[in-house]
Steps between C-alpha positions, in 0.01 A plus 500: 500500500152552361248617755136418456207327661544279802532146369355207693847404626544848646166478678583153637830641630302769682268240656802291605666804656186591696465139612859493630506851649168442682394862548205545734333748267510558125366795302390378157435725204518443125757688295370792298738687270517876536565721198856628463648222717728224366237237578248679278715415196572135587390231258236246585200511721347258748132431429233618745403138563857407586532807724190401698618138522837611635335734751287211627806275533689771686201570729474130585871485585477825698211363709694179564811688612298737720328206670833322555643817656204551734491132602854533640355713780212274604525402866787742567507789741677802356598843627375800307583868497205739487597810304192706576178486701155537351327833572241337725 
């Protein structure tokens, strides 16, 4: 198995997974290789333009999933647990 840059199919698989898993929050960050790690020596590199395009696609999906999650609670009365009181 040759490891290298994330191909378009890999990225689409990630989007599909996020779409199916429907998390209510996603933390997005681009990969950056660190010296002396296996990833630092991998072949291939994703262009900056492609990185920014993928971030935008992921942000759009993240916003959609967050909105879907929050909309499930509209019009509902829920119980909450308060873990601490404000100082004032």
